[in-house]
C-alpha positions in Angstrom: -1.6 2.0 2.7 -1.6 3.8 -0.7 -0.3 7.1 -2.0 -2.3 9.1 -4.5 -0.4 9.6 -7.8 -1.4 11.8 -10.8 -3.4 10.3 -13.7 -5.2 7.8 -11.4 -2.1 5.8 -10.5 -2.0 4.3 -7.1 1.1 3.0 -5.4 0.5 0.2 -2.9 3.2 -0.1 -0.3 4.6 -3.6 0.2 3.8 -5.5 3.4 6.3 -5.0 6.1 8.9 -7.6 6.5 11.5 -8.1 9.2 14.1 -6.5 7.0 12.0 -3.3 6.6 11.4 -3.1 10.4 15.1 -3.6 11.2 16.3 -1.1 8.6 13.9 1.6 9.8 14.5 1.2 13.5 18.2 0.9 13.1 18.7 3.9 10.9 16.6 6.3 12.9 17.5 5.1 16.4 14.0 5.8 17.6 12.9 2.2 18.1 9.7 2.7 16.1 9.3 0.8 12.9 8.4 2.4 9.5 7.8 1.1 6.0 10.6 1.8 3.6 9.8 2.8 0.0 12.3 3.8 -2.8 11.5 7.2 -4.2 11.6 5.8 -7.7 8.5 3.7 -6.8 6.7 6.8 -5.7 7.7 9.2 -8.5 7.5 6.5 -11.3 9.6 8.5 -13.7 7.9 11.8 -13.0 9.5 14.9 -11.5 6.7 15.5 -9.0 3.6 13.8 -7.5 0.7 15.0 -5.4 0.0 13.3 -2.1 -3.3 13.6 -0.3 -3.1 13.4 3.4 -5.8 14.2 6.0 -7.7 16.4 3.6 -4.6 18.4 2.4 -2.7 18.0 -0.8 1.1 17.9 -0.7 3.6 18.0 -3.6 6.7 15.7 -3.5 9.2 17.0 -6.0 12.7 15.7 -7.0 15.3 18.4 -7.7 18.0 18.4 -10.4 20.5 17.7 -7.6 18.6 14.6 -6.5 17.0 16.1 -3.4 13.4 15.7 -2.4 11.1 18.6 -1.5 7.7 18.2 0.2 5.5 21.2 0.2 1.9 21.9 1.2 
Protein backbone atom coordinates (compact mmCIF):
# COMPACT_ATOMS: atom_id res chain seq x y z
CA UNK A 1 0.00 0.00 0.00
CA UNK A 2 1.34 3.45 -0.81
CA UNK A 3 0.07 7.00 -0.44
CA UNK A 4 0.67 9.59 -3.18
CA UNK A 5 2.66 12.58 -1.97
CA UNK A 6 3.47 15.81 -3.81
CA UNK A 7 6.66 16.13 -5.88
CA UNK A 8 6.65 12.45 -6.82
CA UNK A 9 7.33 11.20 -3.28
CA UNK A 10 5.75 7.89 -2.35
CA UNK A 11 5.30 6.63 1.18
CA UNK A 12 5.38 2.87 1.56
CA UNK A 13 3.60 1.67 4.64
CA UNK A 14 5.52 -0.79 6.81
CA UNK A 15 4.43 -4.42 6.87
CA UNK A 16 1.98 -5.21 9.63
CA UNK A 17 3.46 -6.67 12.76
CA UNK A 18 1.65 -8.14 15.75
CA UNK A 19 2.24 -4.85 17.62
CA UNK A 20 0.43 -2.89 14.87
CA UNK A 21 -2.48 -5.34 14.88
CA UNK A 22 -2.82 -5.32 18.67
CA UNK A 23 -2.67 -1.53 18.95
CA UNK A 24 -5.23 -0.98 16.19
CA UNK A 25 -7.79 -3.50 17.44
CA UNK A 26 -7.33 -2.56 21.08
CA UNK A 27 -7.70 1.19 20.61
CA UNK A 28 -10.80 1.07 18.39
CA UNK A 29 -12.58 -1.84 20.01
CA UNK A 30 -13.94 -3.03 16.65
CA UNK A 31 -11.89 -6.20 16.44
CA UNK A 32 -10.61 -5.33 12.95
CA UNK A 33 -6.92 -4.73 12.37
CA UNK A 34 -5.50 -1.65 10.67
CA UNK A 35 -2.02 -0.40 9.85
CA UNK A 36 -0.69 2.38 12.06
CA UNK A 37 1.29 5.24 10.50
CA UNK A 38 2.62 8.34 12.24
CA UNK A 39 1.38 11.57 10.63
CA UNK A 40 4.96 12.89 10.39
CA UNK A 41 5.73 9.99 8.01
CA UNK A 42 2.86 11.03 5.75
CA UNK A 43 3.39 14.81 5.87
CA UNK A 44 7.22 14.67 5.78
CA UNK A 45 7.64 18.23 7.05
CA UNK A 46 4.93 19.70 4.82
CA UNK A 47 1.69 21.28 5.99
CA UNK A 48 -0.49 19.32 3.53
CA UNK A 49 -0.40 16.36 1.13
CA UNK A 50 -2.74 15.13 -1.57
CA UNK A 51 -4.01 11.56 -1.39
CA UNK A 52 -5.46 9.85 -4.46
CA UNK A 53 -8.13 7.29 -3.57
CA UNK A 54 -10.56 5.54 -5.94
CA UNK A 55 -10.18 8.21 -8.62
CA UNK A 56 -10.69 11.14 -6.23
CA UNK A 57 -8.09 13.49 -4.78
CA UNK A 58 -8.20 14.27 -1.07
CA UNK A 59 -6.13 16.81 0.86
CA UNK A 60 -4.75 15.95 4.30
CA UNK A 61 -3.77 19.12 6.16
CA UNK A 62 -2.24 19.77 9.57
CA UNK A 63 -3.58 22.82 11.42
CA UNK A 64 -1.61 25.20 13.64
CA UNK A 65 -3.24 23.53 16.67
CA UNK A 66 -1.96 20.10 15.65
CA UNK A 67 -5.25 18.73 14.31
CA UNK A 68 -5.64 16.92 10.97
CA UNK A 69 -8.25 17.83 8.36
CA UNK A 70 -9.11 15.55 5.42
CA UNK A 71 -11.10 17.22 2.62
CA UNK A 72 -12.22 16.08 -0.81
